[in-house]
C-alpha positions in Angstrom: -0.9 117.3 66.8 -4.4 115.6 66.4 -5.0 112.6 63.8 -7.1 115.1 61.6 -4.3 117.6 61.8 -1.8 115.2 60.9 -3.7 114.1 58.0 -4.3 117.3 56.8 -0.5 118.0 57.1 0.2 115.0 54.8 -2.4 116.3 52.2 -0.7 119.5 52.0 2.6 117.9 51.9 1.2 115.5 49.0 -0.2 118.5 47.2 3.3 119.9 47.2 4.6 117.0 45.9 2.3 116.8 43.0 3.0 120.5 42.2 6.6 119.5 42.0 5.7 116.6 39.8 3.6 118.6 37.5 6.5 121.2 37.2 8.8 118.3 36.2 6.3 116.7 33.7 6.0 120.2 32.3 9.7 120.4 31.7 9.6 117.0 30.3 6.9 117.9 27.7 8.6 121.1 26.7 11.9 119.0 26.0 9.9 116.4 24.3 8.5 119.3 21.8 12.0 120.7 21.1 13.3 117.2 20.3 10.3 116.6 17.8 11.1 119.6 16.2 14.7 118.4 16.0 13.5 115.1 14.6 15.6 113.8 17.6 14.1 110.2 17.6 16.3 108.7 20.4 15.7 111.6 22.5 12.0 111.5 21.8 12.0 107.9 23.1 13.8 108.5 26.2 11.6 111.6 27.2 8.6 109.4 26.3 9.8 106.8 28.9 10.6 109.8 31.5 7.1 111.1 31.0 5.4 107.6 31.4 7.3 107.4 34.8 6.4 110.8 36.0 2.7 110.2 35.3 2.9 107.0 37.1 4.5 108.7 40.0 1.8 111.4 39.7 -1.1 108.9 39.8 0.4 107.2 42.7 0.6 110.3 44.6 -3.0 111.0 43.7 -4.2 107.7 44.9 -2.4 108.6 48.1 -4.2 112.1 48.3 -7.5 110.4 47.6 -6.8 107.9 50.6 -6.1 111.1 52.9 -9.3 112.7 51.8 -11.3 109.7 52.5 -9.7 109.6 56.0 -10.5 113.1 56.5 -14.1 113.4 55.1 -15.3 109.5 55.1 -16.9 108.0 52.4 -20.6 109.2 52.7 -22.1 109.8 49.1 -18.8 109.9 47.4 -18.1 113.5 48.5 -14.1 112.9 49.3 -12.7 115.7 47.4 -10.2 118.6 47.9 -13.2 121.2 47.2 -15.4 119.3 49.8 -12.5 119.4 52.4 -11.8 123.0 51.7 -15.6 123.9 52.1 -15.5 122.2 55.8 -12.2 123.8 56.9 -11.9 127.0 58.7 -10.8 129.8 56.2 -7.2 130.2 57.7 -6.5 126.4 57.4 -8.3 126.4 54.1 -6.7 129.2 52.4 -3.1 127.5 52.0 -4.6 124.4 50.6 -6.8 126.6 48.2 -3.7 128.3 46.8 -1.8 125.2 46.4 -4.8 123.2 44.8 -5.4 126.1 42.4 -1.9 126.1 41.1 -2.0 122.4 40.8 -5.1 122.7 38.8 -3.2 125.2 36.6 -0.3 123.0 36.2 -2.3 120.0 35.3 -4.3 122.2 32.5 -0.9 123.3 31.2 0.6 119.8 30.9 -2.5 118.4 29.3 -2.4 121.3 26.7 1.5 120.7 26.2 0.9 117.0 26.1 -2.0 117.7 23.3 0.3 120.1 21.4 3.1 117.3 21.2 1.0 114.9 20.3 -0.4 116.9 17.4 3.0 117.9 16.2 4.3 114.1 16.1 1.1 113.1 14.3 1.6 115.8 11.6 5.5 114.9 11.3 4.4 111.3 10.8 1.5 112.3 8.3 4.2 114.3 6.2 6.7 111.6 6.5 4.4 109.1 5.0 3.1 111.5 2.4 6.9 112.0 1.4 7.5 108.3 1.3 4.6 107.9 -1.0 2.6 106.1 1.8 -0.1 108.7 2.3 -3.4 107.2 3.6 -6.6 107.9 1.7 -9.4 107.7 4.4 -12.0 108.3 1.9 -10.5 106.5 -1.2 -12.6 103.9 -2.8 -11.8 100.3 -2.2 
């Protein structure tokens, strides 16, 4: 197998691992939401740590994938992207990567939406708790 073919195979494997990583992150975010609904503080904390660890693994995988893209495409004009690689590949080689890339982008968008939802829920719960305890912040109150 040529060097480019090896790098391409490694990139495909990296995208597969990233997809699995985002699927796992999605599960963690769903569990975090359920724990927040139950006000399970200890579980929320544990899941928060697991989420941070998972995101760090995904970032590490992303750095490795970017290195592979630079090795495949070079650094010229900063065009080392999956889209640029797909544009340059023959259709039969590009199609499997394109399908994986699209699935990965959908998972990434979904995880971002779940994270936003979780953050909003927990912020609302915190504000409500502060209000119940008589510590409500009045942002526009005169000082």
